[in-house]
C-alpha positions as CSV (number, residue, x, y, z in Angstrom):
1,M,72.1,91.8,95.6
2,S,74.0,88.9,94.0
3,A,77.6,89.5,93.1
4,L,80.6,87.2,93.0
5,S,83.5,89.6,93.1
6,L,84.3,91.7,96.2
7,V,84.8,94.8,94.1
8,D,81.3,94.5,92.6
9,S,79.6,93.5,95.9
10,P,76.7,95.7,96.8
11,L,77.8,95.2,100.4
12,F,81.5,95.7,100.3
13,G,82.2,97.1,96.8
14,R,82.1,100.8,97.7
15,S,84.4,100.3,100.6
16,F,87.1,99.2,98.2
17,V,86.4,101.0,95.0
18,D,85.4,104.6,94.3
19,D,82.5,105.2,91.9
20,E,84.6,107.1,89.4
21,M,87.1,104.3,88.8
22,R,84.3,101.7,88.8
23,E,82.6,103.6,86.0
24,L,85.8,103.8,84.0
25,F,86.3,100.0,84.0
26,A,82.7,98.9,83.9
27,S,81.9,96.3,81.2
28,D,79.7,98.8,79.4
29,S,82.5,101.3,79.4
30,F,84.8,98.8,77.8
31,V,82.3,98.0,75.1
32,R,82.0,101.8,74.4
33,R,85.8,102.0,74.1
34,C,85.8,99.1,71.7
35,I,83.2,100.9,69.6
36,E,85.1,104.1,69.8
37,T,88.2,102.3,68.5
38,E,86.3,100.8,65.6
39,V,84.9,104.2,64.6
40,A,88.3,105.8,64.9
41,L,89.8,103.1,62.7
42,A,87.2,103.7,60.0
43,R,87.8,107.4,60.2
44,A,91.6,106.9,59.9
45,Q,91.3,104.5,57.0
46,A,89.0,106.9,55.2
47,R,91.6,109.7,55.5
48,I,94.3,107.4,54.2
49,G,92.1,106.3,51.3
50,V,91.7,102.7,52.4
51,I,88.0,102.8,52.7
52,P,85.4,105.2,51.3
53,E,84.7,108.4,53.3
54,K,81.0,107.6,53.1
55,A,81.5,104.3,54.8
56,A,83.4,105.9,57.7
57,L,80.6,108.4,58.1
58,E,77.9,105.7,58.1
59,I,79.9,103.7,60.7
60,A,80.2,106.8,63.0
61,S,76.6,107.6,62.6
62,A,75.4,104.1,63.5
63,A,77.7,104.1,66.5
64,E,76.0,107.2,67.9
65,K,72.6,105.5,68.1
66,P,71.5,102.6,70.2
67,F,72.3,99.5,68.2
68,L,73.6,96.8,70.6
69,N,71.4,94.0,71.8
70,A,73.0,93.3,75.2
71,D,71.6,89.7,75.5
72,R,72.9,88.8,72.0
73,L,76.3,90.3,72.8
74,Q,76.5,88.3,76.0
75,R,75.4,85.1,74.3
76,E,77.7,85.4,71.3
77,T,80.7,86.5,73.4
78,E,80.3,83.2,75.4
79,V,80.4,81.3,72.1
80,V,83.2,83.3,70.4
81,G,85.3,83.8,73.5
82,Y,85.7,87.6,72.8
83,P,83.2,90.4,72.4
84,I,84.7,92.0,69.2
85,L,83.1,89.8,66.5
86,P,79.6,90.2,68.1
87,I,80.1,93.9,68.4
88,V,81.3,94.2,64.8
89,E,78.4,92.2,63.5
90,Q,75.8,94.3,65.2
91,L,77.5,97.6,64.3
92,A,78.0,96.5,60.7
93,D,74.3,95.7,60.4
94,A,73.4,99.1,61.9
95,A,75.8,100.9,59.5
96,G,74.2,99.5,56.4
97,E,76.4,99.7,53.3
98,G,79.2,101.2,55.2
99,G,79.3,98.2,57.5
100,R,81.1,96.3,54.8
101,Y,84.2,98.3,55.7
102,L,84.0,98.0,59.4
103,H,87.0,96.4,61.2
104,W,89.0,96.5,58.0
105,G,92.4,94.8,58.4
106,A,92.0,94.6,62.2
107,T,92.0,91.7,64.6
108,T,90.2,91.2,67.9
109,Q,93.2,92.0,70.0
110,D,93.9,95.3,68.1
111,I,90.5,96.6,69.2
112,M,90.6,95.2,72.8
113,D,94.1,96.3,73.5
114,T,93.5,99.8,72.2
115,A,90.2,100.0,74.1
116,T,92.1,99.0,77.3
117,V,94.8,101.6,76.6
118,L,92.0,104.3,76.3
119,Q,90.6,103.1,79.7
120,V,94.1,103.1,81.3
121,R,94.7,106.6,80.0
122,T,91.7,108.0,81.8
123,A,92.4,105.8,84.8
124,L,95.9,107.1,85.1
125,E,94.5,110.6,85.2
126,L,92.3,109.7,88.1
127,I,95.1,107.9,89.9
128,D,97.2,111.0,89.5
129,R,94.4,113.1,90.9
130,R,94.0,110.7,93.8
131,L,97.8,110.8,94.4
132,G,97.6,114.6,94.5
133,E,94.9,114.5,97.2
134,T,96.8,112.0,99.3
135,I,100.0,114.1,98.9
136,E,98.2,117.2,100.0
137,A,96.9,115.4,103.1
138,L,100.4,114.2,104.0
139,R,101.9,117.6,103.3
140,R,99.5,119.2,105.8
141,L,100.4,116.6,108.5
142,A,104.2,117.0,107.9
143,E,103.9,120.8,108.1
144,T,101.6,120.9,111.1
145,Y,103.5,118.3,113.2
146,R,107.0,119.3,112.0
147,D,108.2,119.7,115.6
148,T,105.9,117.3,117.5
149,P,108.2,114.8,119.2
150,M,107.4,111.1,119.4
151,A,109.2,107.9,119.8
152,G,110.9,106.4,116.7
153,R,110.7,102.7,116.8
154,T,112.7,99.9,115.2
155,H,111.8,96.2,115.6
156,L,108.7,97.5,117.6
157,Q,111.1,98.9,120.3
158,H,111.9,102.5,121.2
159,A,114.9,103.5,119.0
160,L,115.4,107.3,118.9
161,P,113.1,110.3,119.1
162,V,111.6,111.6,115.8
163,T,108.8,114.0,115.1
164,F,105.4,113.0,113.7
165,G,105.9,115.6,111.0
166,Y,109.1,113.7,110.1
167,K,107.2,110.4,109.9
168,A,104.5,112.0,107.6
169,A,107.2,113.6,105.4
170,V,108.9,110.1,105.0
171,W,105.5,108.8,103.9
172,L,105.0,111.9,101.6
173,S,108.4,111.4,99.9
174,A,107.3,108.0,98.5
175,F,104.1,109.4,96.9
176,R,106.1,112.2,95.2
177,R,108.2,109.5,93.6
178,H,105.1,107.5,92.6
179,R,103.8,110.6,90.8
180,E,107.1,110.9,88.9
181,R,106.9,107.2,88.0
182,L,103.4,107.7,86.7
183,L,104.5,110.6,84.5
184,Q,107.4,108.4,83.1
185,L,105.1,105.5,82.6
186,R,102.6,107.2,80.3
187,P,104.6,107.2,77.0
188,R,105.4,103.5,77.4
189,V,101.8,102.5,78.0
190,L,99.6,105.0,76.1
191,V,100.4,103.7,72.6
192,V,98.0,102.4,70.0
193,E,97.8,98.7,69.2
194,F,96.9,98.1,65.6
195,S,98.9,95.5,63.7
196,G,96.6,92.8,62.2
197,A,96.5,89.1,62.5
198,A,100.1,88.3,63.2
199,G,101.3,91.8,63.9
200,T,102.7,92.7,60.4
201,L,99.8,94.7,59.0
202,A,100.0,92.6,55.9
203,S,96.3,92.9,55.0
204,L,96.7,96.7,54.4
205,G,99.7,96.4,52.2
206,S,101.8,99.5,51.9
207,K,99.3,101.6,53.8
208,G,99.4,99.7,57.0
209,L,101.8,101.9,58.9
210,D,100.0,105.0,57.7
211,V,96.7,103.7,59.0
212,Q,98.3,102.8,62.3
213,A,99.7,106.3,62.7
214,E,96.5,108.0,61.7
215,L,94.5,105.8,64.1
216,A,96.9,106.8,66.9
217,R,96.4,110.5,65.9
218,V,92.6,110.2,66.0
219,L,92.7,108.6,69.4
220,G,95.4,110.9,70.8
221,L,97.8,108.0,71.5
222,D,101.4,107.5,70.5
223,V,102.7,105.1,67.8
224,P,104.8,102.2,68.9
225,P,108.0,101.4,66.8
226,I,106.8,97.8,66.5
227,T,103.9,95.6,67.4
228,W,103.5,95.0,71.1
229,H,100.5,92.7,71.4
230,S,102.7,89.8,72.4
231,M,105.1,91.8,74.6
232,R,103.2,92.9,77.6
233,D,105.7,94.9,79.6
234,G,103.8,98.1,79.3
235,M,100.6,96.8,80.8
236,A,102.6,94.9,83.4
237,E,104.5,98.0,84.3
238,A,101.3,99.9,84.9
239,V,100.0,97.3,87.4
240,Q,103.5,97.2,89.0
241,L,103.2,100.9,89.6
242,L,99.8,100.4,91.2
243,A,101.3,97.7,93.4
244,L,104.0,100.2,94.5
245,I,101.4,102.8,95.3
246,S,99.3,100.3,97.2
247,G,102.4,99.1,99.1
248,S,103.2,102.6,100.2
249,L,99.6,103.1,101.3
250,A,99.8,99.8,103.2
251,K,103.0,101.0,105.1
252,I,101.1,104.1,106.2
253,A,98.0,102.0,107.2
254,F,100.2,99.5,109.1
255,D,101.9,102.3,111.1
256,I,98.7,104.1,111.9
257,S,96.8,101.0,112.9
258,I,99.5,100.2,115.4
259,M,99.8,103.8,116.6
260,A,96.0,103.8,117.1
261,S,96.0,100.8,119.3
262,T,94.9,101.3,122.9
263,E,98.4,100.8,124.3
264,F,99.9,103.5,122.0
265,G,96.9,105.8,121.6
266,E,98.9,108.3,119.5
267,V,96.5,108.7,116.6
268,S,92.9,107.9,115.8
269,E,91.1,107.7,112.4
270,P,88.5,110.4,111.8
271,F,85.4,110.0,113.9
272,V,82.2,109.1,112.1
273,R,79.3,107.7,114.2
274,H,79.4,103.9,114.2
275,R,82.5,103.8,111.9
276,G,84.6,100.9,113.2
277,A,82.0,100.0,115.8
278,S,81.6,96.6,117.3
279,S,78.3,94.7,117.4
280,T,79.0,93.8,121.0
281,M,81.7,96.1,122.5
282,P,80.4,99.7,122.7
283,Q,83.9,101.1,123.3
284,K,85.4,99.9,120.0
285,R,86.7,102.2,117.3
286,N,88.4,100.0,114.9
287,P,90.8,101.5,112.2
288,V,88.5,100.7,109.3
289,S,90.3,102.7,106.6
290,C,93.6,101.1,107.6
291,E,92.1,97.6,107.3
292,L,90.6,98.3,103.9
293,I,93.9,99.8,102.6
294,L,95.9,96.8,103.9
295,A,93.5,94.3,102.2
296,A,93.4,96.2,98.9
297,A,97.2,96.4,98.8
298,T,97.5,92.7,99.3
299,M,95.0,92.0,96.4
300,V,96.9,94.5,94.1
301,R,100.1,92.8,94.9
302,Q,98.6,89.4,93.8
303,H,97.4,91.1,90.6
304,A,101.0,92.4,90.0
305,G,102.1,88.8,90.1
306,L,99.4,87.8,87.7
307,M,100.6,90.5,85.3
308,L,104.1,89.0,85.3
309,D,102.6,85.6,84.5
310,A,100.6,87.3,81.7
311,M,103.8,88.5,80.1
312,V,104.6,84.9,79.0
313,H,102.9,84.8,75.6
314,D,103.5,82.1,73.1
315,F,104.6,83.1,69.7
316,E,102.5,85.9,68.0
317,R,99.2,85.4,69.8
318,A,98.9,84.0,73.4
319,T,97.0,80.9,74.4
320,G,95.6,82.1,77.7
321,P,98.0,84.5,79.4
322,W,96.2,87.6,77.9
323,H,93.0,86.7,79.7
324,L,94.7,87.2,83.1
325,E,94.9,90.9,82.3
326,W,91.2,91.1,82.0
327,A,90.9,90.6,85.7
328,A,94.3,92.1,86.9
329,V,94.2,95.5,85.1
330,P,90.7,96.8,86.0
331,E,90.7,95.4,89.5
332,S,94.2,96.8,90.2
333,F,93.1,100.3,89.1
334,A,89.9,100.0,91.1
335,L,91.5,98.8,94.3
336,T,94.3,101.3,94.1
337,S,92.0,104.2,93.5
338,G,89.8,103.1,96.3
339,A,92.7,102.7,98.7
340,L,94.0,106.2,97.8
341,A,90.5,107.6,98.5
342,Q,90.5,105.8,101.9
343,A,93.9,107.2,102.6
344,T,92.9,110.8,101.8
345,F,89.9,110.5,104.0
346,M,91.9,109.0,106.9
347,L,94.9,111.3,106.7
348,G,92.8,114.4,106.0
349,G,90.9,113.9,109.3
350,L,93.5,112.1,111.3
351,E,93.3,112.9,115.0
352,V,96.8,113.3,116.3
353,H,97.3,113.0,120.1
354,A,100.5,114.9,120.7
355,G,100.2,114.5,124.5
356,R,100.1,110.8,124.2
357,M,103.1,110.9,121.9
358,R,105.1,112.8,124.4
359,S,104.0,110.5,127.2
360,N,105.1,107.4,125.2
361,L,108.4,109.1,124.4
362,S,109.0,109.5,128.1
363,A,108.0,106.0,128.9
364,S,111.5,104.6,128.9
365,R,112.6,107.4,131.2
366,G,115.5,108.6,129.1
367,L,116.7,105.2,127.7
368,I,115.5,106.2,124.2
369,V,118.4,108.8,124.1
370,A,121.1,106.6,125.5
371,E,122.9,107.1,122.1
372,A,123.0,110.8,122.8
373,V,124.9,110.3,126.0
374,M,127.2,107.8,124.4
375,M,128.1,110.1,121.5
376,A,128.7,113.0,123.9
377,L,131.0,110.8,126.0
378,A,132.9,109.2,123.1
379,P,135.3,112.1,122.3
380,I,136.4,111.9,125.9
381,T,136.7,108.2,126.6
382,G,136.6,106.7,123.1
383,R,133.5,105.3,121.4
384,Q,133.7,101.7,122.6
385,T,134.4,102.7,126.2
386,A,131.5,105.2,126.1
387,H,129.2,102.5,124.7
388,D,130.1,100.1,127.5
389,L,129.6,102.6,130.2
390,V,126.2,103.8,129.0
391,Y,125.2,100.2,128.4
392,V,125.9,99.4,132.0
393,G,123.9,102.5,133.0
394,C,121.0,101.4,130.9
395,R,121.0,97.9,132.5
396,R,121.0,99.4,136.0
397,A,118.2,101.8,135.1
398,I,116.0,99.0,133.9
399,E,116.7,96.8,136.9
400,A,116.2,99.5,139.4
401,D,113.2,101.1,137.5
402,Q,114.9,104.4,137.6
403,S,115.5,107.1,134.9
404,L,118.7,107.0,132.9
405,F,119.7,110.4,134.3
406,E,119.3,109.2,137.9
407,V,121.6,106.2,137.3
408,L,124.2,108.0,135.1
409,S,124.4,110.9,137.5
410,R,125.8,108.4,140.1
411,M,128.4,107.0,137.7
412,K,131.4,109.2,138.1
413,E,132.9,107.9,134.8
414,V,130.0,109.6,133.1
415,A,128.8,112.4,135.3
416,V,132.2,114.0,136.0
417,P,133.3,114.4,132.4
418,L,129.9,115.5,131.1
419,G,128.6,117.5,134.1
420,L,125.1,117.1,135.6
421,E,123.5,119.9,133.6
422,R,124.7,118.6,130.3
423,L,123.8,115.1,131.3
424,R,120.2,116.3,132.2
425,T,119.9,117.8,128.7
426,L,121.3,114.8,127.0
427,T,118.8,112.5,128.6
428,D,115.8,114.7,127.6
429,P,114.4,113.0,124.4
430,T,113.1,116.3,123.0
431,H,116.7,117.6,122.6
432,Y,117.7,114.7,120.4
433,L,115.7,115.1,117.2
434,G,118.7,115.4,114.9
435,A,117.9,116.9,111.5
436,A,114.3,115.6,111.5
437,P,112.7,119.1,111.3
438,E,115.1,120.2,108.6
439,M,114.4,117.1,106.6
440,V,110.6,117.9,106.8
441,D,111.4,121.4,105.4
442,R,113.4,119.8,102.6
443,V,110.5,117.5,101.6
444,L,108.0,120.3,101.8
445,A,110.2,122.6,99.7
446,H,109.9,120.2,96.7
447,G,106.3,121.3,96.2
């Protein structure tokens, strides 16, 4: 059961990382992607006439059979510092005569970067699917609770009434934008990296750009206008997007964890026997998914910072910063996908206690809609005078432990110009929802 990393822990790993994303970025998967890139390069070079067609076929044939000695690969990677030379040596031996043409004109970072791009391409597809699942869960909440009133809060105090559907629609809107960002990101990230030792493709002479373009075609990637191996904004942007997604998930988790507290009691995470249980307090039902999402978001945010550090490459090949990506990229995708899976589970089965929301909304006995009274009175007395009058009424209501209606109904400056019936309506929180329901409709109408 030994594991150093949290994401690989047999105890905690599956709480943070879903199995699909783990498989995409597993070390064996990376090695397979490196081999895939080498085979694609040989195929591309054969088509351009750089290496014999027979050599490309022999390389491809050897790659389809078990040829790697894992212990040797591990041992030699420790010595070399990178896995490509050890992979190339073993694949070249397996390919026989064709192995002489393996890795022709390439450098280690060409293969590793392109392999990572291939991983990222599939990982973005999974993130997109996970986003779709979270969006659907939020859409259902927004639609179902469009008109369910609750207290809106600013600075942890009652502010104005909202609806729970409005809150869910606000959450939803961010994930729609994240999906747009993901779509816009793809062409900047899903590009081949093949440029040789210093990025100029000099070893391939006049055929270098043709090989690069054919390699991209074989792998289904785009062609960059110029070498990008020392300019890492594309990879950095991918992780910044993951940090944005995780940050939005953390906002939801923070809201829900507070709303689920005993004093609020407005929502509960889905019930699963013993989920969130305490070893000593039988009544406990801790918000486990919220906690996992919040922790994951914090870790992804730290990786986003690492990726910004990793952008600072020296000259045409970095002395160290590139290595930061080896941790930041896979772990960011893993943690973000896992957090999205947790969010989908939590939001899809969220228990919403509308009665408790209504009770909390009424807890201030009308004070939450003091603005409504002020705005109704303002055309008669002027805004500042209306504000001062209602402010006095609020202070009296708090000191006397009475409802705002009871106090204002005894203040002639307020009760006379507004009338008691209108005042009663104005101090009912459910009548001051503004355009919240219509805003929900607008978000839902965008698909």
